[in-house]
C-alpha positions as CSV (number, residue, x, y, z in Angstrom):
1,X,0.1,0.0,-0.1
2,X,2.4,2.7,0.3
3,X,4.6,1.9,-2.3
4,X,1.4,2.5,-4.7
5,X,0.7,5.3,-2.2
6,X,4.7,7.1,-3.2
7,X,4.5,5.8,-7.1
8,X,0.4,7.2,-7.8
9,X,2.0,10.9,-7.5
10,X,4.8,10.4,-9.5
11,X,2.5,8.7,-12.2
12,X,0.1,11.7,-12.6
13,X,2.0,14.4,-12.4
14,X,3.8,12.2,-15.6
15,X,2.1,14.7,-18.2
16,X,4.2,17.4,-16.5
17,X,7.1,15.9,-16.8
18,X,7.2,14.4,-19.8
19,X,9.4,12.4,-19.9
20,X,11.3,9.9,-23.0
21,X,11.0,6.8,-20.9
22,X,9.8,5.8,-17.5
23,X,13.0,3.7,-15.9
24,X,12.5,2.0,-11.8
25,X,15.0,0.4,-10.2
26,X,14.9,-2.1,-7.6
27,X,18.2,-1.3,-4.8
28,X,18.6,-4.1,-3.2
29,X,21.1,-7.2,-4.8
30,X,18.5,-10.6,-3.4
31,X,15.2,-9.3,-4.7
32,X,11.7,-7.3,-5.1
33,X,8.4,-7.6,-3.0
34,X,6.1,-5.4,-2.6
35,X,3.4,-6.5,-1.9
36,X,1.4,-6.1,0.9
37,X,1.1,-7.6,4.6
38,X,-1.9,-10.9,3.3
39,X,-2.6,-11.6,6.9
40,X,-3.4,-7.6,7.1
41,X,-4.4,-7.4,4.4
42,X,-7.2,-11.0,4.9
43,X,-8.1,-9.2,8.5
44,X,-9.3,-6.2,7.5
45,X,-11.5,-5.1,5.6
46,X,-11.7,-1.6,5.1
47,X,-7.7,-2.7,4.7
48,X,-8.6,-4.1,1.4
49,X,-10.5,-1.1,-0.1
50,X,-7.4,0.9,1.2
51,X,-5.3,-1.7,-1.2
52,X,-6.7,-2.9,-4.0
53,X,-8.3,1.1,-4.3
54,X,-4.9,2.1,-4.5
55,X,-2.8,-1.0,-6.4
56,X,-5.6,-1.0,-9.2
57,X,-5.6,3.1,-9.5
58,X,-1.4,2.9,-9.4
59,X,-1.9,0.2,-12.5
60,X,-4.7,1.7,-14.8
61,X,-2.2,4.7,-14.1
62,X,1.3,2.9,-15.5
63,X,-1.5,1.0,-18.6
64,X,-2.2,4.7,-19.7
65,X,0.5,5.7,-20.2
66,X,2.4,6.8,-23.2
67,X,6.0,5.5,-22.9
68,X,7.5,2.7,-22.0
69,X,8.2,2.1,-18.7
70,X,11.1,-0.2,-17.8
71,X,11.5,-2.0,-14.3
72,X,15.3,-3.1,-13.9
73,X,15.7,-5.5,-10.5
74,X,18.7,-8.1,-9.3
75,X,17.3,-11.4,-8.2
76,X,13.9,-13.1,-7.6
77,X,11.2,-10.7,-8.1
78,X,8.3,-11.6,-6.2
79,X,4.4,-9.8,-4.9
80,X,3.7,-6.5,-6.4
81,X,7.1,-6.3,-7.6
82,X,5.7,-8.6,-10.1
83,X,2.5,-5.9,-10.9
84,X,4.6,-2.4,-11.4
85,X,7.7,-4.6,-13.7
86,X,5.0,-5.8,-16.6
């Protein structure tokens, strides 16, 4: 949820920045997993609504980008990392 909330304003501001490409890089060497706490999400209906609202909003914004969206990570990519790497 935190990753989505951080990236949504970036994608919304795209129209003001006009980059030729958007490049995301992972900072670690072993894995990139930006998933939420599945147990916490399962236990809270409000967290479910918040998580999926922000997750799908971010995915929609990425899908509407008119420029390439490239993700480069080292190691395995899991969870929310997969969603923003496609």
